[in-house]
C-alpha angles and dihedrals in degrees: 000000000000124000099237101104117068091208089065093057125078135169109268095034121128110237143170111232134178113228118221090253094053099046093103091051098034095228113169129215122200125218152124120283115243102168133009106224100183115091101194122084092235135027120177095218094047139276112289113234139168118236125223088256090055099256118138127209146125120281113247097171141006110226113230119196 
């Protein structure tokens, strides 16, 4: 599942994000969502979130077990 719809993302979910510094390379970082930072219901580049470890980036994929 991609991370473009805010309704799909909830605190506690495991997600892959792209950090601002990694946008060119596309390197992904995996973590647990702490806060949702995007207010709009949809964003074409992914909803911006803060992970539990404090890193901020846009959700590329929601990890499903």
